N, C-alpha and C positions, 0 to 999 in steps of 0.2 A: 504493500500500500504506500508507505512513505518511502521516498527516495531522496538521497542526498548526493548531488553530483559535485565533486571536488575538482578543482583545476588550479593551475598556476605554480605548481612545484617544479623543481629543477635544480640545476647546478649554477651556483653563483660564487663569485670571488668574495673574500672578506671585504667588508665595507660596502658591498653592493646591496641591491634591493630586489624584493620579489613581492608580488601581490597574490595571495591565495583567494579563491572564490569558492563559495558553497551555495548551491541553489537547491532549495527544498521544494518538494512537490508531493502530492498524494492527499490522503485523508487528514488534512490539517484544518482544524476549526480555528485555532488561534495559537500563536507562539508566545511562550513565556520567556524563554531565553535561548540565545544561540551562543555557542562558544567554540573555542579552539583548544584542543589539547595536543600535546606532543609526546612521543614515546621514544626513548633511547633503547638500544638493544638490551634485552634482559631486565628492563625496568618497567614499572607500571606507568600508565599515562599520567602526565602532569598537566594541570591547568595552565594555559598560556594567557588567555583573555576571554572575557565574557561580556555580552551586552544583553540587557533585559528589555522587556517590552516598552519601557519608558525611555529607553536610550541611555540608561546608566551603564557605565563601563567599569571594568576592573581588570587589573593586569598582574601577572606574576612579577615579582621584584626583578627577576633576571631580564625582563623585556621592557620594563617601564622606560619611557622616553624614546624607545626605538620602534616599537610596534604600535599600530593603531587598529582597533577593531571598529567596524562600521556595518550598517545594515541598510538595505533598501527594502522596506516593508512591502511595497507594491510588487516587487519581484520575488519576495520570499528568499532573498539572497543576502548573505553576509560576506564580508571581506576581511582579510587580515593583511594590512600593509606592513611589510617588514623592511625596515631600513637599518643601515649600519650593521649588517649581518656579521656574525662571528662564527668561527668554526664550531663552537659549542651549541649553536643553533641547529646544527645538523641533526635531523630526526625525522620520523614520520609524523606528519601533522594530521590530526583527525578533526573533522567537523562534527559537532554534537548539537542536536536539537532537542529542546524540552518543549513539549507542546500539549495541547488538549485536542482530542478528537470529538469533543462534546460530551464525553463521559464524566464521571464524578471525580476522576483523578488525572493528574498529569502523567504523560508518558514521555519516554525519551528514545532517541534513535541516533545511532552512530554511522558516520560515513566510513568508507573503506580505507581512508588514509592516502596521503600523497607525500612523496619523498622530497625533502629539502636537504640539499647538500651544499655546504659552504666550505670551499677549499680553493687554494691557489694553485 
């Protein structure tokens, strides 16, 4: 039912920039939050940035001042603008949607991930 289409990952040099996109579709009545997590090999996923339905944002300390999360509500799409990229930003990035399908509780759905590699 719900689909998350991620794009924008790739290889970039240190100090460079990338923009990740995540488009949501399916049985979505309303969106509570959209966020990005990232996963290093052998580690659980870590929160990178989140935006809620009112446009409030929050960031992991490691990316503050470098990454910006935004959303286009009309398109059900969110973005992660990543600037001043560092090798330690290398990870698989996951789009995550928290939403309501009209039922009594919120549900969530994960994208399949997109690889970001920062290397010279």
